[in-house]
C-alpha positions as CSV (number, residue, x, y, z in Angstrom):
1,M,18.3,-13.8,-1.8
2,F,14.8,-14.1,-0.4
3,E,12.2,-15.7,-2.6
4,M,8.6,-15.0,-2.0
5,H,6.1,-17.8,-1.5
6,P,3.7,-18.3,-4.4
7,V,0.7,-18.0,-2.0
8,T,2.0,-14.6,-0.8
9,R,2.6,-13.4,-4.4
10,R,-0.9,-14.3,-5.4
11,W,-2.3,-12.6,-2.3
12,L,-0.3,-9.4,-3.2
13,E,-1.7,-9.4,-6.7
14,K,-5.2,-9.4,-5.4
15,A,-4.6,-7.0,-2.6
16,W,-3.4,-4.0,-4.7
17,P,-6.8,-3.6,-6.6
18,F,-8.6,-3.9,-3.3
19,V,-6.5,-1.1,-1.8
20,A,-7.0,1.0,-4.9
21,G,-10.7,0.7,-4.7
22,L,-10.8,1.8,-1.1
23,L,-8.4,4.8,-1.8
24,A,-10.8,5.9,-4.6
25,Q,-13.7,5.8,-2.1
26,L,-11.8,7.9,0.4
27,R,-10.8,10.4,-2.3
28,A,-14.5,10.7,-3.3
29,S,-15.6,11.3,0.3
30,L,-12.8,13.8,1.2
31,G,-12.4,15.6,-2.1
32,D,-9.3,17.7,-2.5
33,G,-9.3,18.6,1.2
34,S,-9.9,22.4,0.7
35,G,-13.4,22.4,2.2
36,L,-15.2,21.1,5.2
37,V,-16.6,17.6,5.5
38,P,-19.2,16.2,7.9
39,Y,-18.0,15.1,11.3
40,T,-19.0,11.4,10.8
41,V,-17.3,11.3,7.3
42,Y,-14.1,12.8,8.7
43,Y,-13.6,10.4,11.6
44,G,-14.8,7.4,9.5
45,A,-12.2,8.3,6.8
46,R,-9.5,8.8,9.4
47,R,-10.1,5.4,10.9
48,K,-10.1,3.7,7.6
49,L,-7.0,5.6,6.4
50,R,-5.0,4.5,9.4
51,I,-5.8,0.8,8.6
52,L,-4.9,1.4,4.9
53,E,-1.5,2.9,5.9
54,S,-0.7,-0.1,8.0
55,L,-1.8,-2.5,5.3
56,V,0.1,-0.8,2.5
57,R,3.2,-0.6,4.6
58,R,3.2,-4.4,5.1
59,M,2.5,-4.9,1.4
60,I,5.5,-2.7,0.5
61,Y,7.7,-4.6,3.0
62,L,6.9,-7.9,1.3
63,R,8.0,-6.5,-2.0
64,A,11.1,-4.9,-0.4
65,M,12.3,-8.3,0.9
66,E,12.9,-9.5,-2.7
67,I,15.2,-6.5,-3.5
68,D,18.9,-7.1,-2.8
69,V,20.6,-3.8,-2.1
70,T,23.8,-2.8,-0.4
71,W,24.4,0.5,1.4
72,T,27.7,2.2,1.6
73,P,28.3,5.2,3.8
74,P,28.7,8.5,2.0
75,K,32.2,9.8,1.5
76,P,33.1,12.9,3.6
77,S,33.2,16.2,1.8
78,T,36.6,17.8,1.0
79,G,36.1,20.5,3.6
80,Q,35.1,18.1,6.4
81,A,37.5,17.8,9.3
82,P,39.1,14.5,10.1
83,H,37.5,12.2,12.7
84,G,38.2,13.3,16.2
85,Q,38.9,17.0,15.4
86,K,36.3,19.7,15.9
87,A,35.4,21.5,12.7
88,V,35.4,25.3,12.8
89,P,32.4,26.9,10.9
90,S,33.6,29.0,8.0
91,Q,30.3,30.1,6.6
92,A,28.6,33.3,7.3
93,P,25.4,33.3,9.3
94,G,22.4,32.6,7.2
95,A,24.4,30.8,4.5
96,R,23.3,27.5,3.2
97,K,24.9,24.5,5.1
98,G,26.5,21.6,3.3
99,P,25.2,18.0,3.2
100,G,24.9,16.5,6.7
101,Q,24.5,13.1,8.0
102,L,21.9,10.8,6.3
103,A,18.6,10.9,8.0
104,T,17.5,7.6,9.5
105,A,13.9,8.6,9.7
106,D,11.1,6.2,8.8
107,T,10.2,5.7,5.2
108,L,6.4,5.8,5.6
109,R,4.9,7.7,8.5
110,L,2.0,6.3,10.3
111,Y,-0.8,8.2,12.1
112,L,-0.4,8.3,15.8
113,P,-3.6,8.9,17.8
114,G,-3.7,11.9,20.0
115,Q,-4.5,12.1,23.7
116,R,-7.8,10.9,25.0
117,S,-10.6,13.2,25.9
118,S,-10.3,15.0,29.3
119,I,-14.1,14.8,30.0
120,D,-14.8,13.4,33.4
121,Y,-17.6,10.8,33.2
122,T,-17.6,10.0,36.9
123,A,-18.9,13.4,38.2
124,R,-22.2,11.9,39.5
125,P,-22.2,9.7,42.6
126,S,-22.6,6.0,42.0
127,I,-25.1,5.7,45.0
128,W,-28.0,8.1,45.4
129,L,-29.8,8.4,48.8
130,F,-33.5,9.3,48.9
131,G,-33.9,12.9,49.9
132,T,-30.5,14.1,48.8
133,P,-30.1,16.4,45.8
134,R,-28.7,14.8,42.7
135,A,-25.4,16.0,41.3
136,P,-25.8,18.1,38.1
137,E,-25.5,16.3,34.8
138,P,-22.2,16.8,33.1
139,E,-22.3,19.1,30.1
140,A,-22.1,17.3,26.8
141,P,-18.9,18.1,24.8
142,D,-19.3,20.5,21.9
143,V,-19.2,18.4,18.7
144,L,-18.4,20.2,15.4
145,E,-20.8,19.4,12.6
146,E,-18.1,19.9,10.0
147,V,-14.3,19.4,10.1
148,E,-11.5,20.5,7.8
149,A,-10.1,17.6,5.9
150,G,-6.8,19.1,4.7
151,S,-4.6,16.8,6.9
152,L,-6.4,13.7,5.8
153,A,-6.2,14.7,2.2
154,R,-2.4,15.1,2.5
155,R,-2.0,11.7,4.1
156,L,-4.2,10.2,1.5
157,A,-2.1,11.8,-1.3
158,R,1.1,10.4,0.2
159,L,-0.5,6.9,0.4
160,E,-1.7,7.2,-3.2
161,A,1.8,8.1,-4.3
162,S,3.2,5.0,-2.6
163,C,0.6,2.8,-4.3
164,E,1.1,4.3,-7.8
165,D,4.8,3.3,-7.7
166,P,5.2,0.4,-5.2
167,E,8.6,-0.6,-6.7
168,K,10.1,2.8,-5.8
169,A,8.6,2.6,-2.3
170,A,9.9,-1.0,-1.9
171,R,13.4,-0.1,-3.0
172,R,13.4,2.8,-0.6
173,M,12.4,0.6,2.3
174,A,15.0,-2.0,1.3
175,M,17.7,0.7,1.3
176,W,16.4,1.9,4.7
177,Q,16.8,-1.6,6.1
178,A,20.2,-2.1,4.6
179,R,21.4,1.2,6.1
180,R,20.1,0.2,9.5
181,L,21.8,-3.2,9.3
182,K,25.1,-1.2,8.7
183,V,24.5,1.3,11.5
184,I,23.3,-1.3,14.0
185,R,26.9,-2.5,14.4
186,E,28.0,0.9,15.7
187,K,25.1,2.0,17.8
188,P,21.7,0.4,18.7
189,C,18.8,1.7,16.7
190,R,15.5,0.5,15.2
191,L,16.2,-2.4,12.8
192,H,12.8,-3.6,11.4
193,P,10.7,-1.2,9.3
194,L,7.5,-2.6,10.9
195,R,6.2,-2.1,14.4
196,V,6.5,-5.0,16.7
197,G,3.2,-6.6,17.8
198,R,-0.3,-5.9,16.5
199,P,-0.5,-3.6,13.4
200,P,-1.9,-0.1,13.9
201,G,-5.6,0.0,13.3
202,Y,-6.1,-3.8,13.7
203,C,-9.2,-4.9,15.6
204,R,-9.7,-8.6,16.2
205,R,-13.4,-8.1,17.0
206,L,-14.1,-6.7,13.5
207,R,-12.0,-9.2,11.5
208,R,-15.0,-11.4,10.5
209,K,-17.2,-8.5,9.4
210,D,-14.8,-6.1,7.9
211,P,-12.9,-7.2,4.7
212,L,-10.2,-4.5,5.3
213,Q,-9.5,-5.9,8.7
214,R,-9.1,-9.4,7.2
215,K,-6.7,-8.0,4.6
216,L,-4.6,-6.4,7.3
217,Y,-4.6,-9.6,9.3
218,D,-3.4,-11.6,6.2
219,A,-0.6,-9.1,5.6
220,W,0.5,-9.3,9.2
221,C,0.7,-13.2,8.9
222,F,2.5,-13.1,5.5
223,C,5.1,-10.6,6.9
224,H,5.7,-12.8,9.9
225,W,6.1,-15.9,7.8
226,A,8.4,-14.0,5.4
227,D,10.6,-13.0,8.3
228,L,10.8,-16.6,9.5
229,D,12.0,-17.7,6.0
230,A,14.4,-14.8,5.5
231,Y,16.1,-14.7,8.9
232,K,16.0,-18.4,9.8
233,P,19.4,-19.7,11.1
234,P,21.5,-21.9,8.8
235,P,21.1,-25.7,9.2
236,R,23.3,-27.5,11.6
237,P,26.1,-29.6,10.1
238,A,25.4,-33.3,10.3
239,S,27.2,-35.0,13.1
240,G,29.2,-38.1,12.7
């Protein structure tokens, strides 16, 4: 069973109050999400919320590594056809279907940024000759002064629910990983609950000035070191 390093454990104990304070600030700025918020407040909260989601996901992963769970595939229902035979539907259209295959979806969804702006900033020529008319200035994009914050409020509510009961979220992530370890033997699929590479929302340039970026960087390092300890190969037998 994996045993967390004391330094990592002390860091986790200090990180949870830090995250709770930032969540309270976001809740105060967004409210219940039913109204409109200023443009700058909306995009500032969205940027900070994405970093918090990435940070909390890694904190939950560190707690999930200490949980030892085993996953067994569910037993087929009595009306299910044997393996290799095609089942014939016996229910009327519109009737409720029975339990299907367990979903292998992610345990904590992360925000994925949308497409970039389609504004062409290269409409004017780079070289202007004397006597030739200048190209017209591109029109500035319409910026809304207020934006609906309902989607951010729902994401914030899901993140607050995960932070209120981290043990439940950690057990769910441990079960997710145990199920994937079982399924990986039959077909290739995603095995690790964290994204490979740089965490979403991390910016190296802002790490020295932003305490939230420093917390995310620390969580990234602790998860990497925990993986090295948990999945290191067994020692080689002594020769001779």
